[in-house]
Each structure stands twice: as C-alpha cells, then as structure tokens.
N, C-alpha and C positions, 0 to 999 in steps of 0.2 A: 276411659274406654280404650284409648289408644294403647296405654300401658298393658291393659288386660289382653288385647289382641296380640301384642308383642310377646307376652308370656306364653299364650296358647301356641303361637307360631314356633317359639323356641322349644316347647314340649314336643310338638310334631317333628321338628328337625332332629331332636334327640332320638325319637322312636325310629325314624328312618335311618339314622346313623348306626344304630345297633344292627339293623338289617343289612346295611350296605358296606360296613367295614370302616376302618380308621382312615384310609386315604380319602375315600369319598366324604367321610365325616368332615375332614379338614376343609375340603373344597366347598361343601354345602354351608358350613358355618361361615366361611369367608363371604360367600355369595349372600347369605341371609343378612349378615351385618351390613354389607355395602348396599343392599337393597333398602335397608332402613334409612339410608341417606337420601333416598328419593332419586337415585341415579337410574338412568335407563339401562336396559340389558347391554346395549352396545358400549355404554360408558363403563359399566361394571367390568366387561370383558377387557376393555382397554386398560382400566386401572389395575386389574389383577396382573397385568404383564410387568408392573412395577412393584416388586416385592416390598421395597422400603416404604413406598406410599401406602400400600395396602396395610402394612403393619402399623403405620402411624394412624390411619383412619380407624382401624380396629381398636387401637389403644384409646382414641377419643371416645369411641362408643362404650368401651368398658368403663371409662371414667364417668360418662353420663349415666350408665346403669347404676354404678355405685352411689351416685348422688341423686338417684331417682328423678333424673331430668328426662322428660319425654323428647325424643328426637323426631321432630316433624320435618317437613320439607325445608322450612326456613333454617332450622338449626343444622340440618344435613348439608345444606348449601354452604353455610358459614364454616362448618368443619372442613369441607372439601377445599374451600378457597384458602383457608389458613394453611392447610397441609401442602398446597401446590404453589402458593404465592409467597410465603414467608421464607426469606433467604437465611436470616439469622436464627438458627434453631434454638438458641438459648432463650429467645423471647416467646417461644411457643407455649410453655406452661402458663404464662401470664395472660396471653390472649385467649387461650382455651378456658381459663378460669372466668374471664369476663363474659364469655359466651354462655358458660354453664350457669353463671349467676344472672343471666338474662339482662346484663348491662349493655352488651352489644347484641342488637336484634335485627340489624339490617346490613345489606351490602355497603351502603353509604358509610355507616359507622365503621365497618371493618376496613374499608379503604382508608379512612382517616387514621385508624390505628396502625395499619401497615405503613403508611407514609411517615407516621411519627417514629416508629421503631427503626425505619430506614435511616432517619437523620439523627437518631439518638441511640447509639450503640450501647450506652450504659444508662440504665433507667434506675435511679435511686428512689424516686418518688412516683408511685403509680398514679397519683392524682392528676399529674400533668398529662399522662397518657389518656386517662379517662376524659379529661377536658378536651383533648384533641379529637376524640371520636364521639363527642356529644352525649356521653353517659349522663343520664338524669335530665337531659333537655327534652321538654315536651312541647311540640308544636300543635296548638289547638286548631280545631276546624275553623274557628272564627278568624284566626290569624291567616289561614289559607284563603278563606273567603274574601277578606279585605285585600289581600295581596293580589288575588286574581281579578277582583273588581277594578282595582287601580290600573292594571295592565290592559284589561279589556276596554275600559273607557278611553285609555290612551291611544288605542288603535281602532277606535270605533268606526271611522269612515272606511277603512280598509276591510274590516269585517263585513260591513253592510254591502260593500261592492262585491267581494268575493264569496260571501255567504258561507256555505258549508265546504267550499273548496279552500277556505282560509287555513294556512299552515299554523297550527298552534305550537309548533316546536320552539320558536324563539321565546314565547311567553313561558313555556315550561322551563326552559333553560334559565331565564332571568329569575324566576321565582325560586328555583332550586339553589341559585346563588344567594338570594336574600334569606331564604328559610332553609339553610343547609340540611337540617335533619328532618325536614318534612317528608312524609310518605309520598313517593312519586305517584302512586296509584290514586291517592286521594286528591292530589293536585290536578291530575288529568281529569278526574271525575268532576271536580268543581268547575274547571274551565269549560268542559262540555256542557254542563248544566247552565252556566251563565250565558254561553253563546246560544244555546237552544232557547232560553227564555227571551233573549233579545230578538232572535230571527223567527221564532215560531216553528211550526211544522215544516218539514221539507216539501218543496214543490216538485212538480214533474221535471222542471228544469234542473233542480238540484240533484235529482236522481239520475240524470243522464251521465253516462261514463265520460270521463275526460278524454278528449282525443289527443293521443300522443303524437308529437311531431317527430318523425324519424330524422335523426341527424346523420349526415353523411360522415362516415368514418374517415378520419384523417389518414392519408397514405403513410404507411410506415417507411421511413427512410432506410434504405438498405445500408449495411455496413460497407465501408469502403473496400474491404477485402476480408478474407476469412480470418486473418490475424486479428482484426478489430473485433470480430464476433467473440473471440476467445476471452477478451478482456472484460466483458460486461460494460455497463454504461453508468456506473456509480462513480461520481467524481470524488477526489480525495477530500475536497472542502465539505461535501455533503456528509462524508464519513466522520468528520471531526465532531459532529454534534452528539455522538454517542458517548463521549468521554465524561468523566466526573468533573465537577468544578473544584478549583483549589479549596482545600479545607474539608472536602467531603469524601476523603479517601475511604472512610469506613462504609460508604454506601455501596462499594463495589463487592461483587460476589467473590468469596475466597479471601478477602482481606482480613487479617487476623487482628482482633481488638483485644487489648490488655487493659489493666487498670491504669496504665500510664498513657494510653493512646491519645485521649482527648486533650490532656495537658500538653503533650508533645506537639500535637497538631496546632493547638492554640499558640504555642511559642513560635512554631514555624510560620504561621500566618502573620504574627507580629513582625517577624524578620523580613518577610517578603511582601507584605501588604496585599496578599491575595493574588500575586502575580503568577501567571503560568510560566513554568520553567522546565525546559527539556534539555537534553544533551545528545550530541553525536559522539560516541566513544570508540573510535577505531583503534586497532592495534597497529603501531607504526612498524610493521614488519613486512609490508608489501604495498603494491600499487592498488589504488581504488579501482573498482570495476562498476559495471552498470547496476549491479545489485546494491552497491553502496549509494548510488544516485537516488534510489528509492528511500533508503534510510535517511539520507541528507534532507530530501524533500519532506519526509514525514516529520522529522524532528524540528527542523528549522521552519517548515511550513506551518505546523501546528502551533508553534509558539507565535509566529508572525500573525496567524489568523486570529489569535486571541490577545494580541497586543503584549505578548510576553517576550521572553528571551531564551536563547539556546546557547549552551556552552559547547565548545569543541574541546573534548577531553581525550588526550592520548592515553590509552590503557597500556602504559609502558612498564609492565611488570615482568616481562620476559627478556632480559638484556641480551640473551644469546642471539636473538633474531632481529633486533632493532638497529636501524641505520639512520643516520642524519638525513639522507636523501628522502627517506619515506616520510619523515616529519614534515619536510618542506613541501613534498609532493601533495600530501593530504590537504594541507592548508590551501595550497595553490588550486586544487580541484574544487574545494568548498567555495572559494571566492570566484572561481570560473563559472560555477553554477549560479552565481548571483547572490550568495549569502555571506553575511558578515557575522562571525561569532561574537556573542556578548562578551565572552572571555575565553582565552585559550588556557586550559589547565592540563595537568598531568596527574595520573594516579600517584606518581612518585612525589608529588607535592605533599602527599599525606602519609608518607612512609612512617614518620615518627608517631603520628596519631594512630595509625593502623597497628603498629607494634604495641603501643600502650593498651589498646583495646584487646589485642590478643592475650596479653598478660592478664587483663581483667577477666577474660573469658576462662582462662585456666583457673583463676582463683575462684570463680563461681562454679567450677566443676563441669563446664560446658565444652572444654577442649583438653586434649592430652597429647603428649609426645609419643609418637609411634615409630617402630623400627622395621615395619614390614617393607620388603623391597618393592620397588615401583611396579614390577610385573605382577605382583600379587594384588595390587590396588586397581588394576585395569579391569574393565568389564563391569557387569552388573551383579554377579554372584561373588561379591567380595566377602571373604571370611571375616568374622568378628575379630578384631585385633586382640591379641593376648595382653596388650598394654592399655586397653580401654579403661580399666578401673585402677590404674596405678595411682598412688597418692598425689595429691595436688602439689605439695612441696617438691616432690621429685620431678614432676613435669615442669615446674617453674625453673628449677635449676638446669634441667636438660635444655629447655628453650633458651635460656641464657647462654648455655654452651653452644647451641646451634648458632646464635647470633655472633658469638666470639670465634667462630671458625674451628671448633674443637671436634666437629664431625666431618667425615668425607661426604661428598655429594652422594645422595641416596641413603646416607646412614641414618637419617632421622627426618621426620616430617611432623608438623603440627596438624592434628585433625580435629574437626568439629563434631560434636555429638548430635547429629541430626541425620535425617533420611530424605533423600531426594524423591521426586514423584515416581521415578521409574524403579525405586527400591534400592538404589545404591546407598550404602551406609557410610556415614562419617567422611564426607568429602575433605580433601586436604586444604588447609588454610595457608600454610607456609612450607616452602621447600628450600633446600640448600643449593646455591649455584655460585661457584667461585668464578664469577664473570663480572667484568667492569661494566657499570651502568652508564648509559649515554649521558645522563644528567648528574647522578649522584656519585659517579666514579666508583671507587672501591670502598665506600663507606659501609656498604652492606654486603653480606654474603648469604642472607636469607631474603627471599622475595615472596610477597603474597600472591595467591592465585586469583583467578577471575571470580570464583565462587565466594571468596572472602572479600575481595576489594570492591567489586562493582557496586553492591548495594550500599556499602558504607560511604563510598565517594558520592553516590547519589544523595545520601542523607546529608553529608557535609555541605553539599552545594544546594540543599533545599530544593531538589528536583521534585516537581509535582507529578509528572507523567514519565515513567521510565519505559520508553518505547523500544522494543527489541523484536527480533525475528522469532519465529515459532519454535526453533530448536532450543531456545532458552526457557521454554515453558516448564521444562522439568526442573529448572532451578528456582521457580517461583517460591516454593515452600521454604527453601533454605534462605532466600532473599528476605522473606518476612520473618522467619525464625531468628536470623542473625540480628536484624535491626531491633527486634523485640527483646531478645535475651540480653542485649547490651543497653536496652532502654534508650534507643536513639529514634529520632523521627523516622518514620517508615513511609517512603513514597509508594505509589501503586505501580506495579509492573503490568504493562499491556503488551500482548504479542500480536504480530501480524505476519502474514505469509511472505517468505522471501521471494525475490524475483530472480528467475533464471531465464536465460535466452537460449533458444535452440541453435544448433550448428556451431557451437563454440564451447570453450571451457573457461572457468574462472580461477582455478587453483593456481597459486603462485608457483608451486612445485612443478606442476605439469606444464605451465607456460615456460618455466626454466628448461624443461626437456625439449620443448619445441625450439627454443633459442639455441641450445647447445647442439642440436642436430641440424640446424640450418633451415628449419621450416619457416621461421619468422626471424626478423632482424633483432627485435628487442621488445620490451614491455609496451612500447608505444607503436608497435607495428600496426598499421591501419586495418589489418585483417582481424585483430583482436577486439575484445569488448571491454578493455580497461578504459578508464575515462581519458587517460592521456592518449590512447590510441584513437578513441572517437574524436577527440579534439583535433588530432593531427589529420584525421580523415576529412575533417570539415564539418562535423556535426555541430550545429549551433547549440549552446547550452539551453536556450529557451525551448528548443525542440525536445531535448532530453527531459526537461522539467515537465513539459506538456504531456509527454508520453507517460511518465510516472504518475502524474495526476489523473490521467484517464483511467488508470488501473483501479483507483479507489483504494480503500484501506480494508482489506479482508484478511481472514486467517488462512485462506486457501493457499497452498503452495502453487506458484504460478510459473509455468514455463511457456514462453511465448515465441512465436515465429518472429525473426528479425524484421519481417515485412511491416509489422505494426510500428516499430520504432522508425523505420525508413519512411513510412507514410507521414509521421509527424515531422521528420526532417524536411521532407519534400514540401509540406505545407508551409513551413517557415521560410525555406529558401526561395520558394516561388514568389514571395513578395519582398525579398531582401537582396537576392543575388542579381547583380547586373548581368545582362546578356552580352556574350561575345561569340564570335564564330571561330571555329577551329576545325582542323582536319587531322585525323589520327594517322592515316597513310596517304600522304599527298600525291596527287596526280596533276601534272602541269597541263593547263589549258591555255591555248593561244587564240586570241580573237583575230579572225581574218577579215571580218566585216561586222559593222554594227549600225543599227538605226539611231543610236545615241552616240554623240561625240565622246570619245574617250580621252582622258579618264573621266569617269562619271561618278559624281558624289551625291549622296543623299543623307538626310538627317534621320537618325533613329533614336527612339527612347531607350534609355539604359534598361528600364523595366517597363513592360507594357502598362500604359495607363498612369505612369508616374514621370515626374521630372527627376533628374536632368536628362539631357540628350547628348548624343555624340554623332560625329560624321563617320561614314564609311565610304571608301573610294574603291570603285572597280576600275582596274587598269587593263591594258591590252594583254597582260599576262597575269593569270591568277591560278589558284589551286582548288581542286575539289577532292573529296575522299575517293580513294580507289574503289571502294565498295559502291559508290554511286554511279559507276559506269560498267556496262556489259556490252560486249560486241553484239550479242543477240538477246532480245527480251522475250521472256515467256509471258503467258497471259496474266500472271500475278505480279510481274515486275513493273514498277511504275516510274522508274527514274531513267537516266540518260542511257541511250543505246544508239546504234547506227540508224535505226529506223524509228526512234522515239525521242521527242524533245523533253526538256526539263526546264523548270523555272529557277531563276537565281533569287534567293531571298532578299527582300527589301528593295531591290533596284527596279523591279517591274520589267525584267527582260527575260526572254525565252531563248535558250541555247539549242542549236541544231548542229550535230557533228557533220563536218564536211571531209575530214581526213583523220586517220589514226596513225600515230607514229609508233614504230616497234623497234626492238633491238634485235641483235643477232639470234637470240633465243625465241624470237617471235612473241616476246612479252610486250604489252602495251606500255609505252614510256610517256606518251603525251597525246593530247587531242587538239585539233584545230576546229574552231566553231564559228558560226555566224550568230549574231544576236539580233533579235527582233523585239520590238515593243510588245508588251502583253496586251492582248485584246480578247474580246469574247470569243472570237473565232479560232484563236491559237492557244487557248488556255491549256496548259499541260496537266498531266495527272499528278505531278508532285513538284515541290520546290526543295532545293538543296542549299546547304550553307557553302561558303567559299571564303577564301582569304587572298588579298592582294598585298596589303601592308602587314607583314607577319614577322614573327620571331620564332625561331626553332625552339622547341621545348620538349622535355621528357614528360610523357603522360602515362600515369600508372593506373591501370584498370584492375579492379578487385572483384572477385566473386567469393562465395562462401569458403572458409578455410577447411571445413569438414564436409564430407559427403552425406552424412546422416544427421538427423535432428538431435540424437543423443549419442555423441561420439564416445562417451564413457560407458555405454551399455554394450557389453560383449554380445548380447543376443541380437542387437541390431547390426552391429559392426562385423562380428565374426572374428574379432581380435581386440588388441588394445587400441587406445585412442590415436596412437601414432600411425597405426595402419590405416586409419580413416582420413588422413590428411589428403586434401585435394591438391594434386601437383600443379593444377592450372589455376590456382586461386589468384595469381598475379601475372598480368600480361603488360609488358612495357612497350610503349610506342615512342618513336622519335617523330613527333608531329609538328605542325605549324599552328600557331595561335595568333590572333590579332595582337599587334604590338602593344596596344594600350593596356592589355592585361599583364604585360611583362615589364612594368615600370616600377620604380621605387615608390614607396608610400607607406601609409599606415595600415596595419592589419590587426586582427584580434590577438595575434601572438607577437605584437611589436615589442622589440627588445633591442637595446643598443648593440648587442652581439649579432643581430641580424643584418647590420649595415644597410638599413633601409629596405630590406626585402619585406614585403607585406605578408608575413607568414600567417596562414590560415584564412587569408582573404578569399571569399567565395565568389564563384561565377557560375552562370549557366552556360555551358557550351551548347549552343543551339542544335537541336535534333540529336544530341548525344547524351547529355546528363549534366549533373552538378559536380563541380570540381573546386578544390581549394589549393592554394599555394602551399607547397611543402617546405619544411625547414631545411631540406637539402638544397634548396635553390641558391644560386649565386647570381650576381649581376650579369654574368655571361651565359648562364643557362638556368632558366626557370624550370621547376619541377611541379607538376600538378597531380594531386591525388583525386581519383574518382570517389565522390562522396556517396551519391545514389544516382540511379537512373532516372529518366523522366517518367512521370506517372503514366502518360498516355502512350499508346502505340507510337513508336518512333517513325512509322511510315516508311520504313526502309525495305519494303517489299520489292 
C-alpha cells in the first residue's frame, strides 16, 4: 500500500512539474524525496541547504527504489543517520546495503556498525561488521520478560515505597546492556506492565503532581577582570580528552588510510608500547616568546598528562638564520618553564634518511627537479612547472648534481607532486644553500624544507600527536600525502589557535628594529614578551604555565589583553614574594617627639599568614615617599599633610607634621613630625610605608611599550608599529629599599657569573607593586624591575 501511494505521489509531482517548469521541478522532486524519509518541513529546509547531503540522501532513495525497498520512517531515519554520522565515505555502500537488506533495522544496530567502521578502516570480511551490529540476533519477548522480572524483584522494596514515582531509567539501562539488541520500546512496555501488576491501579495519592523543590541558583563568580572573560573557562587538561588514543590514528576525521596503514600502525605500536609521544619543534633562529609558552605547555603537558614523553626537536633546516645562542636559549626556556625533554633531537640528525627518501620519491614519480625561479613559486597562483613531467632518470641525475653543488643557489629545486589545502601546487622539498650548517658544517649544500622535513621527522620519532598552530592546517594534506606515498608510519596532525598578546609584537625582525632604533635594549628587555624578557621582569614560570592552561586548547585565534597574564603573575607572587618596604622618591622625616622610645623594633611576617619573620626598626630619622606628603590636602587625599595625620605601617604609630623644611626654591626637602601611639581616637585615614635601614637602589617601572592594542594595524595606529611606541614606557627612580632585600643570596637566576647577586628574586614593595632583582645589579648598587602592580587600589589618594 505504501509503495502504491508513493507511485501515485510521484505521478502527481510529474504532472505539476510539467505545469511549473524545470527549475520548480527540481526543487519539488528534492522535497518529495526528502519527505519520504519522514523528515519534518523544518528539517527538510535545513537539509536542503547542504547540497552534498541532499545528493547523498537522494542517491539512497534511488537505490531503495531500484531494489523495491519501501522507505518507511525507520528506514528513512537510518538513511539520514548514515549520511550525517559516517565519516569514512568508503564504508557507505556497505552500510547502505545492510539497511536495504533489512539486516540493520534499528538505531542501536546502526550505532554498533558506525562504531565498528570507526575502529576498522579496512574491512575485508563483512561478517565481523554484521556481528558487531547484531545482524541476525533475535531477542524474544520471553527473554525481555525474564530480564525485567529479575530487575523488578531486585528493587521490590523501593518500588513499593515510591510506587508510580519510581524511576525506571536504571532498570532500562541495565537491561539494554544485558540484551543489547532488544527493542527499547518493548523493554519499557514490559517494565510498565510488571510494575502495574505489582502495584495495582493508581490511587488518588499516586495521581497528585510531584511538588518541585526550587533550588537556589548558585551565584556566578565574576571574572577577575575583562581580560579573563576573553579566555573562556575551559582548562587545557579538560581539552586533552578529545584526542585519539595511540594506535587509533585512523579514527580521526581527514586521516588518510591506505592499504599499508594498519600494518604501519601495528609496527609503530610495537616500537612504542602504546606510549603517547609529542614534540616541541622550534626553529633555532630566534628567541622564544609567550606564544611558544603555549606550544611548550600543550606538547609537554599533553604527554605528561598521559604518562608519555615529549621530544625537543630543533627544526634546523635553514642554516642562514641559525645561531648557537638560539639553541641554548630555547633549551634554557623549556627547562625554566619546568619541563625536561625526553630527548633533544635535530632535524639535521636525519639528513641522510631524508635525502634517501627524496631519491625514492623521484623514482616513484612523485617528485621532480624544477628550475622555476623563487619569485615564480611564491603566492597561491603558481603556474604549473614546465618540468613537472620530465623523465625520472633525468630528475635523479639533476638531484645528484644539486647535492654535488653543480647548480647556483636558486638554479634548481626538488618539488613534490601534491597540492596544499589552499590550492598551492607542488611545494618545494629541497633547495640549494651554499651556507655552512651549525652542526653538519659544509657536508651539504641542499637543505630540506619544513613541508618535506616535518612530517617525516615526526614519523622517524614515532610521534603520536603532531600538535601545531592553526596556520599549519593548510599543510595537513601534504603531511599525510608524504608519509603515505613513502609508506611510512603517519602520525595525526592536530591544530590549535596560536596565542597573541595585545600591546606588543612577537616578530624577531621587528624586535630587531626596536633594538636598533633604541626603543628597547635587547631581546630580554622587560617591556617585551619574549620568555627571556618575562623572566627578567620577574614573571614566575608557574604563573606563565597557569595562564596558558587557563586558555584551554581551542582552534580559535586568541589575542588577549596582558592584564590576564598579569593577573596570573600576581596570584603567584602574592603567596611567594616576601614583603619589603621601599620608597621611589625619598623624603626625609625627622622625629622630634615620640610616645615610643626610639629606635623602635617590631617583628613582621615575610608573607602575611606565613613564616618566617623579620624585624623592622624605626629610627629617629626615616624616609617616606614624596608622593605621600602634600602641604594641603583636598577632600579625596588621605595621606600626610600639614593638617592631616598618617599611620606608619607595622609599628602602630601615627605621624603629625610639626614643621616643613624647604630649600631656596621653596621645594620641600624634609619633614619634622611627632609620633603618637595608634588608638581608636586618632586612627588615620591611611598608612604609608617607610624605610630607616635602607640601601639605595635603581628601581625601573614599566608600562606598555605600545599605545594601541594592535600596534601592527595601521588602521588603529595611523602609521607603522614604530610610530606607536610609548616614549614613557620606562621610568627609572633612584630610591631606597630595605637593606635586607639588597643582600647576596640565591635567586631563580643564580649563576656563578652573578657573584652572589640573587638575580630574578622577587619581592613585594608594599603599597607599590611586585619587583625582581635585575641582572644589571652589582654588590654596590641593586637594580629592581617592576613586575606587576598590586591588584588592589594602592590607596594613594
């Protein structure tokens, strides 16, 4: 009957088609077919927006008609689910055939089939697939009845107590696990019948609606600042759960499976024992920056999270730009962030293997020697090389000539016969560079490119997860193509969004311009966001790691305000940095009278709420900051003035000015005060820091290096990035700091060359901010860099 109605419907549609024209005919036929699947009008409209999906479903329906299979609601749902859920298109004909043969008749069976093909990319025997989705398995009503009876009897007391309010969900779930291919509707019907037989008809009490208890909504904790809102709240550890397991590379969308894939993965698993392996592969041609901190945490953190290992591999394939100092600096920064590489390797370790594989690729017809000049190979609309189809033997001889230095630089390249995602054809595998290599010397004059080297080195090291930033997504196809064409184990490439920070630049070349023009001193200038600069400024590595982990692992390009990073730094230093008092612009204060005998000593905790402690002594002469005194106070000013008192931190004394000393220019040079014990009646509006036993120090305060969030955006800046430099980003004070902060000792940057200077040791200068000992310090003059300000309002109104 259903088939008869379908035929009549089709005849009607053909009649209307002749009346309404060919364009309407096409739309009506599509709608008539999709309606046969049992889809709602809204779902049909949504589906038709996807031309590929619509074509697939129409093809399914055509095959059903050819085989005289009635497409009812159940079959339609199965068709739709196959078309939308199956990732590997090569398995689609097999699953469609099982549906048309009525071997797969339920969503449960289809889910089993989809799970099977996900973990079996190559299916040689369909009987295993059929077994995995319960083909031929019949669950009788008696089996369902017995299973339900056992569960109901097992929870009898609870059912009798709760009666018809009893939740049958757990019983349903348990039975579905025991009788996997049982019809869910029949299971529920049997449970309802047995419960009703046990309890009898519903009473008035059973019919009463359940009173819902309103739960008070938990208050949403606000973000610490606007910068934190930008980051989201998905931790990196939570993001790690979405990755494939070792040995299941083929389950990932886009991963290319060949006839050799399963054998190569099996051999890989035998070599690694199923261990997670990642790598951090920087080019040794510059200083690492905050963006690299994200890559380090992702690669090392992911491996650590899964009990695996992470390689540090220097991608040293461009000898022109590589320097020994960069090799050392990269390892230093990785270790500073708290990570230890499983092994330190270099792409150059594999130069001979890479060359041999390039020869193999030429022999298989997948690479050729080309003479197009470099400028013709730039961009995306590269013309097809006139040498693309040159004879294999000719390319072999020419590649040998390239290796032996018989061509000038730019005279020849080796190109691979593949196309990148963005359409760029035949990327370069080898180019000529008459340049001595940092490690191999002058043994080579041809060097492999990133596109050729990266995936093969990953394969050589049995990497399981090749994690890289989003800009390398366009190389994923060549990554898989190259491993497969050479029949090498192929890792999975995963991409994540790179991290950018506002109000700074990361480019080595542009930082070089800032240095050459005197805007910053070097790559470790504390106003930059290189890792060496952040360390010098006093940023703890734990804070940087916490900052990166808060961002989570997403594909979105991220540009954050530096405030979020500073917030993480502040959180860390708040519980680790000892407190000391300092004044940036000293103003001498002389005590003319005091209710406490002078000198007056008190014991103060280094960090509030923690041990150890230290003594501070107030003497008859001490210093406060010039900004903490005014001759006249307005209504918003809370500190010391001629008619307003101020408290001295820690000692419980209140200062009152009795006389002001001035120089010939009428500038204030000193104060004379009397001190009274702090009481409820004389409590001042504010307390200020002071120093008596002090050491003169250079104190460097920093603000943002650039005025605009995106200094490289001419629309924001109105010029190039150099025009956006903030001329007031560094202010230097000759201040006084408690002497105990200017003593020899150990610091995070301790080194014999420091002569006992505790480089990078952090302090909180009370009421001012967090500071770290700079490497420019000497035993006669300490230098402190301002790390971050205090979180709270400094109270300097």
